[in-house]
C-alpha positions in Angstrom: 0.0 -0.1 -0.2 1.4 3.7 -1.2 1.3 6.0 1.6 -0.8 8.4 -0.1 -3.7 5.7 0.3 -2.1 5.3 3.5 -2.6 9.3 4.0 -5.8 9.3 2.7 -6.6 6.3 4.9 -5.2 7.9 8.3 -7.5 11.4 7.0 -10.6 9.8 6.3 -10.4 7.8 9.9 -10.1 10.9 11.5 -12.7 12.4 9.8 -14.9 9.7 11.1 -13.7 9.8 14.6 -14.4 12.7 14.8 -17.7 13.0 13.7 -18.3 10.1 15.9 -17.3 11.6 18.9 -20.0 15.0 18.2 -22.3 12.5 17.5 -21.7 10.2 21.1 -21.5 13.6 22.1 -24.2 14.9 21.2 -26.1 12.2 22.4 -25.1 11.8 25.8 -25.6 15.5 25.6 -29.8 15.3 25.6 -29.5 15.7 22.3 -30.4 15.1 18.6 -30.8 14.9 14.9 -34.4 15.4 14.0 -34.6 14.2 10.3 -38.3 14.2 10.5 -39.9 15.6 6.8 -39.7 18.6 5.9 -36.1 19.3 7.4 -36.2 22.4 9.0 -33.3 23.5 9.4 -33.8 25.5 12.7 -34.7 22.7 14.5 -32.5 19.7 12.6 -30.6 18.9 16.2 -33.3 19.3 18.7 -32.8 18.9 22.9 -34.5 16.0 23.7 -36.5 14.6 26.5 -37.0 10.7 28.5 -39.5 9.4 30.2 -39.0 6.9 33.3 -41.5 4.3 33.7 -42.3 1.0 35.9 -44.6 -1.2 35.9 -46.9 -3.5 38.2 -44.9 -6.8 37.7 -42.7 -5.6 35.9 -40.8 -6.8 32.1 -43.4 -5.0 30.5 -42.2 -4.2 26.5 -42.3 -0.3 26.0 -44.0 1.1 22.4 -43.8 4.4 21.0 -46.6 5.5 18.5 -46.0 1.4 17.7 -42.5 1.3 17.4 -40.6 -1.1 20.3 -38.1 1.2 22.5 -34.6 -0.3 22.7 -32.0 1.3 24.1 -28.6 2.8 22.6 -26.2 -0.1 21.4 -22.9 0.4 18.7 -24.8 -2.8 16.9 -26.5 -2.3 14.3 -26.7 -5.9 14.2 -28.5 -6.4 18.1 -31.5 -4.4 19.7 -32.6 -4.2 23.3 -35.2 -3.5 23.8 -36.6 -1.5 27.3 -39.1 -3.6 29.4 -40.1 -1.9 32.5 -39.2 -1.1 34.3 -36.7 1.3 32.7 -36.2 4.7 30.9 -36.7 6.4 27.9 -33.7 8.7 26.9 -33.7 10.6 23.8 -36.8 11.1 22.7 -38.3 13.9 20.3 -40.6 16.7 22.2 -43.9 15.5 21.2 -47.3 13.3 21.2 -47.2 9.9 21.9 -48.8 7.1 21.7 -47.8 5.0 24.8 -48.6 1.3 24.7 -47.1 -1.0 27.4 -47.1 -5.1 26.6 -47.2 -8.2 28.9 -47.3 -11.9 28.0 -50.7 -12.9 30.0 -51.7 -9.1 30.5 -54.3 -6.5 29.1 -51.7 -3.9 27.1 -51.9 -0.7 29.2 -52.9 2.4 26.3 -52.6 6.3 27.2 -51.0 9.4 24.9 -48.5 11.1 26.8 -46.6 14.2 25.6 -42.6 13.9 25.9 -41.2 18.2 26.2 -37.7 19.1 25.5 -35.2 19.0 28.6 -37.5 17.1 31.1 -38.5 13.2 32.8 -41.9 12.3 32.4 -42.9 9.8 35.7 -44.8 6.7 34.9 -44.6 4.8 37.8 -46.4 2.1 39.9 -48.9 2.0 36.8 -51.3 -1.6 37.4 -51.0 -4.7 34.3 -54.6 -5.9 34.8 -54.8 -10.2 33.6 -56.3 -11.1 31.1 -57.5 -14.1 31.6 -61.8 -15.6 31.3 -63.7 -15.6 34.7 -64.6 -18.7 36.6 -67.6 -20.1 37.9 -68.0 -20.8 41.5 -71.7 -21.6 41.7 -75.0 -21.7 39.6 -77.3 -18.9 40.2 -80.3 -16.1 39.3 -79.5 -13.0 38.9 -78.5 -11.7 42.9 -76.3 -8.9 44.4 -73.8 -10.5 46.3 -72.6 -9.2 49.9 -68.3 -10.7 50.4 -67.9 -10.3 54.4 -65.0 -8.5 56.1 -62.3 -10.8 56.2 -63.3 -11.9 52.5 -64.0 -14.9 52.5 -67.4 -16.0 52.4 -70.0 -14.2 49.8 -74.1 -13.2 50.7 -76.3 -13.4 47.6 -79.7 -11.7 49.0 -82.5 -12.6 47.0 -81.0 -16.2 46.8 -80.7 -16.5 50.8 -77.3 -18.0 51.1 -73.8 -17.9 51.9 -71.2 -19.5 50.1 -68.1 -20.3 52.0 -65.0 -18.7 48.7 -62.6 -21.1 50.0 -64.5 -24.5 50.2 -68.1 -24.0 47.5 -69.9 -25.0 50.9 -73.4 -23.6 50.5 -75.7 -22.5 53.7 -79.1 -21.8 53.4 -80.9 -19.4 54.9 -84.3 -20.2 55.4 -86.5 -17.1 57.1 -90.1 -15.7 56.7 -91.3 -13.9 54.2 -90.8 -10.3 54.5 -90.8 -6.8 52.5 -88.3 -5.7 55.2 -85.1 -4.0 54.4 -83.6 -5.9 57.0 -84.0 -9.1 54.8 -81.5 -7.9 52.9 -78.4 -8.8 55.7 -75.2 -7.2 56.6 -72.1 -8.0 57.9 -71.3 -7.6 61.1 -67.6 -5.8 61.4 -65.9 -7.6 64.4 -66.5 -11.2 63.9 -67.8 -13.5 60.5 -71.2 -13.9 61.5 -74.8 -12.1 59.3 -77.6 -10.2 60.7 -80.8 -11.2 59.0 -84.0 -9.7 60.0 -83.2 -10.5 63.7 -80.7 -13.1 63.3 -77.3 -13.5 64.0 -76.0 -16.2 61.2 -72.6 -18.6 61.5 -71.9 -18.9 58.1 -70.9 -22.5 58.6 -70.9 -23.3 62.0 -74.7 -23.8 64.4 -74.4 -21.1 66.3 -77.3 -19.3 65.0 -78.9 -17.1 67.1 -82.7 -16.1 66.4 -83.7 -12.8 68.7 -87.2 -12.6 66.8 -87.8 -15.5 70.0 -86.8 -13.2 72.5 -87.8 -9.8 71.3 -91.2 -11.4 69.0 -92.0 -12.0 65.4 -93.2 -8.7 64.2 -90.4 -6.5 64.7 -88.2 -5.3 62.0 -85.6 -2.5 60.6 -83.3 -4.6 62.6 -79.5 -2.9 63.4 -76.7 -3.8 65.5 -74.2 -1.5 66.7 -71.7 -3.3 67.3 -69.8 -1.2 69.6 -72.8 -1.0 72.4 -73.7 -4.2 71.9 -77.5 -3.2 71.3 -79.7 -4.7 68.3 -81.7 -1.3 67.5 -85.3 -2.6 66.4 -88.4 -1.5 65.5 -92.1 -2.7 66.3 -95.8 -1.3 65.5 -95.0 2.2 66.1 -91.4 2.3 68.5 -88.7 1.5 68.4 -86.1 0.1 71.0 -82.8 -1.9 71.4 -81.9 -5.0 72.7 -78.7 -4.9 75.2 -77.0 -8.6 74.3 -75.9 -8.0 77.2 -77.6 -6.9 79.8 -80.1 -9.4 78.3 -82.8 -6.6 78.3 -85.3 -4.6 75.8 -84.9 -0.9 76.3 -88.1 1.7 74.5 -86.8 4.7 72.7 -89.2 6.6 71.2 -92.6 5.4 69.5 -96.0 7.1 67.6 -93.7 7.3 64.8 -92.5 5.8 61.4 -88.9 4.1 61.7 -87.6 4.4 58.3 -83.6 4.1 59.5 -81.6 4.9 62.2 -77.5 4.6 63.1 -75.8 3.8 66.8 -72.7 5.9 67.5 -71.3 6.1 71.2 -73.9 7.4 73.6 -76.4 8.2 70.6 -78.7 6.5 68.3 -80.1 9.1 64.4 -82.5 7.8 63.1 -85.0 8.7 60.0 -88.5 9.1 61.4 -92.1 9.5 59.3 -94.5 11.7 60.7 -97.6 12.4 58.7 -95.6 12.8 54.9 -92.9 14.6 57.0 -89.2 12.9 57.0 -87.1 14.4 59.6 -83.9 13.4 60.7 -82.7 13.1 64.6 -80.6 13.2 67.6 -81.0 10.7 70.3 -79.1 11.2 73.7 -78.8 7.3 74.7 -77.9 8.8 78.4 -80.3 11.4 79.1 -83.3 10.4 77.4 -83.0 13.1 74.9 -84.5 13.8 71.4 -83.3 16.6 69.3 -84.0 17.3 65.3 -81.0 17.8 63.0 -83.0 18.4 59.7 -85.5 17.5 57.6 -85.9 15.7 54.8 -87.8 16.0 51.9 -91.1 14.3 53.2 -91.6 12.1 49.4 -88.1 9.8 49.2 -86.6 6.0 49.7 -84.0 6.6 52.6 -81.3 4.3 54.5 -78.7 5.1 56.7 -75.3 3.8 54.8 -71.5 2.3 55.8 -69.2 5.5 54.9 -68.0 8.5 57.4 -66.5 8.8 60.6 -67.9 12.0 60.8 -70.8 12.5 58.0 -73.6 10.3 58.6 -74.3 9.2 55.1 -77.9 8.8 54.1 -79.1 7.5 50.8 -82.1 8.3 48.9 -82.6 5.2 46.9 -86.4 6.7 45.2 -84.2 10.5 44.2 -80.8 9.0 44.0 -79.5 11.4 46.3 -76.6 10.7 48.7 -76.6 13.5 52.2 -73.4 13.8 54.1 -74.1 15.0 57.5 -72.1 16.4 60.0 -74.1 16.5 63.6 -72.1 18.7 64.8 -71.8 21.7 62.2 -74.8 22.0 59.3 -72.8 24.5 57.4 -70.5 21.1 56.4 -73.5 19.4 55.2 -73.6 18.4 51.3 -76.1 17.0 48.9 -75.8 15.1 45.4 -78.4 14.1 43.5 -78.2 12.3 40.5 -75.2 9.2 42.4 -75.5 5.8 41.6 -72.7 4.5 43.7 -69.8 6.2 46.0 -66.9 4.9 47.0 -64.8 7.4 49.6 -60.5 7.5 48.9 -59.3 9.3 52.5 -62.2 10.8 55.2 -61.5 14.1 52.8 -62.2 12.6 49.1 -65.0 10.6 48.6 -65.6 9.1 44.5 -69.4 9.2 42.7 -70.6 8.3 40.1 -73.9 9.3 37.4 -75.0 7.4 34.9 -71.8 8.2 32.4 -69.5 10.4 34.4 -67.4 9.5 36.9 -66.9 12.7 40.1 -63.9 12.8 42.7 -65.6 16.0 45.3 -63.2 17.9 48.0 -64.9 18.0 51.4 -62.4 20.6 51.7 -61.9 22.9 49.0 -65.7 21.8 48.2 -64.6 21.0 44.6 -66.0 18.1 42.4 -63.5 16.9 39.6 -64.9 14.7 36.5 -62.3 11.6 36.4 -63.5 10.6 32.9 -67.1 9.3 30.8 -67.5 6.2 29.4 -69.2 5.7 26.4 -71.9 2.3 28.5 -73.9 3.0 31.7 -71.7 3.3 34.7 -73.4 0.9 37.7 -71.2 0.1 40.2 -67.6 2.3 41.1 -65.2 0.3 43.9 -61.8 1.4 45.2 -58.9 0.0 45.8 -57.4 1.4 48.2 -54.1 -1.4 48.3 -53.3 0.0 44.4 -54.4 2.7 44.0 -57.1 2.1 41.2 -60.2 2.6 40.6 -62.7 -0.4 38.7 -65.8 0.2 37.7 -68.4 -1.9 36.2 -71.3 -1.5 33.4 -74.3 -4.1 32.2 -72.2 -5.9 30.0 -68.7 -5.2 31.2 -65.6 -4.9 33.5 -63.3 -1.7 33.8 -60.2 -0.4 35.4 -59.1 3.1 35.7 -55.2 4.4 36.6 -56.5 7.9 38.5 -53.0 8.9 37.8 -52.4 8.6 34.3 -56.5 8.5 33.0 -56.6 5.4 31.1 -59.4 2.9 31.6 -58.7 -0.8 30.9 -61.7 -3.3 30.2 -60.4 -6.1 32.0 -63.9 -8.7 30.4 -67.3 -8.4 28.2 -70.4 -10.7 28.6 -73.5 -10.4 27.8 -74.3 -9.6 31.4 -73.1 -8.9 34.4 -74.1 -7.3 38.0 -73.2 -6.0 41.4 -69.5 -6.9 41.4 -67.3 -7.2 44.9 -64.1 -6.5 45.2 -61.7 -8.8 47.8 -59.0 -6.1 48.0 -56.4 -8.1 49.4 -56.0 -10.3 46.9 -57.2 -8.4 44.4 -60.0 -10.9 43.2 -63.5 -9.7 41.3 -66.4 -11.4 42.4 -70.3 -10.2 40.8 -72.3 -12.6 39.4 -72.8 -12.4 35.4 -75.0 -14.5 32.2 -72.0 -16.0 29.6 -72.7 -18.4 27.0 -76.1 -18.3 28.3 -74.9 -20.1 31.9 -75.3 -17.9 35.4 -74.0 -17.6 38.2 -71.8 -16.0 40.0 -67.8 -15.9 38.6 -64.5 -14.6 39.9 -61.8 -13.0 38.4 -58.8 -12.6 39.0 -56.9 -8.6 38.1 -53.2 -8.9 39.3 
């Protein structure tokens, strides 16, 4: 090889080395050549952004605008595909369609915006399993109540308890009644069910029938576990049975007592007299009744489990939720056109109407729209552990990531009703119909 050729090769090597060094240095500094057509010379070299992304579980492949993202490599024949948790570097600023795919899970999709010289964080994204629902018991359409320990399901219409682990069923026989206490209420501190004056042991023979002590004409049962008092109404009187002292005390008479809730030494009750409906506060110590507020005269009212500070009353007839602070009526809230609700914490309430889901900040008295959906929303469920919201329609089950606003449709079926969530194990139970098979189903979400 002549000296002239060697000199040419040396110069070419130096030029390639300089160009490569500049390219690597520019790339490492967060700049990138923007070769999109038509060329814009004032945007030919652009400061990029970065995406930091993580999922639960990890290992999901990252796509931007349907292109698999890979790590920078000097080897053009080797592609290091990025999987979560990861950083996607040197992204030209703009809007992108992000997709995350993991075998056995539904894809996560969301539009994102990458900004110059900034890092976009998308962390703790929940990925939901892509699996079929499993039939655990045949049943006609029924509403379900899950026990606090997540061991038992109670079917309100079928009047039976299902032990989830074994599939064992216990049939409950009660006298015909239109009383709402026939719906059944799980006790919070025991694996027992209160229904129409019966305390039911789900698997044993330790059922207790308080109607034998109180009388079979009693109705409107409510058990205050903090005081061991079993409230009931008979004719036009309201009384309670003290489970410790085994005696009955009459509280009030002369009205139709619609619903009641015990709190410490006070009893709150909704009474109806001559088409006038009033919420009242009764002191069990002082034997004194105080009026709190008047409620609209037309409605179907019921105390529901809710908040430590607020009394929570739902009017099923008018789809209205009342949040009543018995110590400060200036804080009272009324929410109209509400189908279901869930507490996020002491300050925030999630609720939905037929097509929209909102959050209510009680301190700021501010409503925020979370999402709109193209199907009628039946129920919402909040998972505090993994920070996601489940909502159901008549034919689908969906999850929404509040932080990212992304909706994942987990299940589509012929009919779906009354979902309940085992939040600890991310298992959802519901009544459903698929391929003409009706019954209670379960589906693993995570």
